[in-house]
C-alpha positions, 0 to 999 in steps of 0.5 A: 324459214318464212316468208322472205327467208326470216324465221317463222314461228314453229307452229305455223311452219309445221302447219304448212307443212303439214297442210302440204303433205296433206294435199299430196296425200289427197291428190294421190288418192284421188289419183289412184281412185280414177284413174284407168292407166295401171302404173298411175294406180300403183303410183297414186296408192304408194304415194298416198301412204307416203304423203300421209305418212309424213304428215303424221310426222310432221304433226309428230315433229314441231319443227317444219319439213323435219328430215323424216317427214321429207324421207317418207315422202320420198320412199312412198312417191318415188322409191317404193312405187318405181321398185314395184313398176320395174319388177313388174315391168310395168310402165308408161308407153313412153318408157317402152318407146324410148327402148326400142329406139335404142334397139333400132339405133344400134341396129339401123342407124335410125331410132324410126321404124320406116312404116310406123302403123299404129301409135305405139310405133312411133316415136316422137321424140329428137334422136339423142332420147334413144341413148336412154334406151341403149342399156336395154338393147346392149345388156337385155332386160334387168332393173337396171337397164330400165329406161325409167331408171336412166330417165331419173338418173338423169334428172337428179343428177342434172338438177344436183349440179344445177343446185351446186354453188360456184366458187366464192358464191356467199352463202344464204343463211336460209339455204338448203343444200343441193342434195336436200334442195334435189330430195325436196322437188322429187317429192313433189307429185308433179316430179314424183309420178314420172320418177316413177312411171317414166317421164321423157319430160324429167330430163329434158328439164333437168337439162334445161335447168342445168343450163340456165344455172350455168349460163348464170354462173359466167365462165365460158360459155361452153359448159352453158352451151353443151347443156342447152345442146343435150337438152336440143337433142331429146326433145322438140320442147327444149328449143325455147331454152336457146334463146333465153339461154343466149339472151341471159348469156348476152346480158351477163356475161357479154357478145363473144361468150354468147356466141361461143355458146351458141356455137357449142348448142347447135354443134351439139344438137346438130351432132345427134340430129342431122345423122339421124336425119339424113339416115332416113329422112322419110321417116324422121319427118314422119315421127318427129314432125308430123305425129306430134303435130297431129298429120302423120299417118296416125293421129297422136293420142295425145288429147288432154282438154287444154285449150288447143285441143279444144279448139281443134276437135270443137272449132271448125278450123280450130286447128289454125286458130290454134296454130296462129295463137301458137306463132302469136304468143311465141312472137310476144316471147320474143319481143319480150326478151328483146324489149325486157332482157333477162337479168337472172336466171330465175328471170330467164326461168320464169319467161322460159315457164311463160312460155312454154305453158302457153305452147303446151296449152295452145298445141292441138296435140297436147298432154297435162304432163308436159307441164312438168316443165314448166312447172319445175322451171318457176320452183326450182330457181325460187327454192331456197338452195341457190348462192348469190350472184357475186363472190364478194357478197348479196345483191340489193335484190337479195336483202330485198327477198333472200329466198325468191331471188336465188340465181340472181346474176349481177351484170359484169362490170366490163362487157365485150 
């Protein structure tokens, strides 16, 4: 399908698909030859072959985005490197941190070491993340207890249910099924890389997308609240989801549903965080608050050359300036929610993606990998897999742009 969902000439569409896979192959090859990280080198080598194969298959098939090409990319960029890395035990450091935190949670009731002395001994994640390390703590080392397998599984399940159409929703002619859409997203390098090497942000963004999708479907608000609360129990970066998701619910579902979702989200996150924080308050603050801010006993290794880090590293008082800019940006996003609240899931996802993107760029201790959050949020609700907003037919926005108006939500006829 071409621009705005209209059929495009097969030759031009095939060339676009070829260019996409070729660019992905180039990125993977550059990463494989330049990175000093072993897991990333393995991923880049496997992914470059997979993406190049997808590009060749696209040239041989006049249809754009043919299934064989997509499967080759998915195999080369996700399945093969994941199998190689799991078999060798090679992973990003986050995987080991989460697996150790799962064992600590079972042993002591807290996933945080009381007196961390080295960077690898810090666990900057909220207590819910430790659950991904519990399988290894219970059943020992093995391919199925590897934390990254559970990261990926949680992400894929969340995205699958986020792509499902509510009962009675009208189906766009250009819409793909949820499995195809999740597979297409999984083959994207920014997602495929953490799927293989172990990215803790994947389950976070999966729950964020699910929470927004459920908020856009109406209902009682409980399911949306559970998804948002679960995301908030994993990592601080999910907390901006709460105001954005609740404002979306207020616009589309009314006050009572919003209050119910808010109470559910806060209860779920509090249930996961408060008991652990009370079990060892000092360790909780050291790991989860001071360390990410660069104020812990050991400085965070997150130091990608984004504006916040550059300010903190090279400008006198730069940390204060970066924090002030971050606060100003957060205030601006909050004001935008009040002045122009999002009325569709896509609008809410865009607002959240912008806010997170600005925050990630301004935080002094930051990494390029964190950008997977705004990238997935911005891209997911634009993929042609989603239902129209109303069971009775497409909304006016759908006529204007069938692809880009996915997850549009029409305000209800009556509000509380």
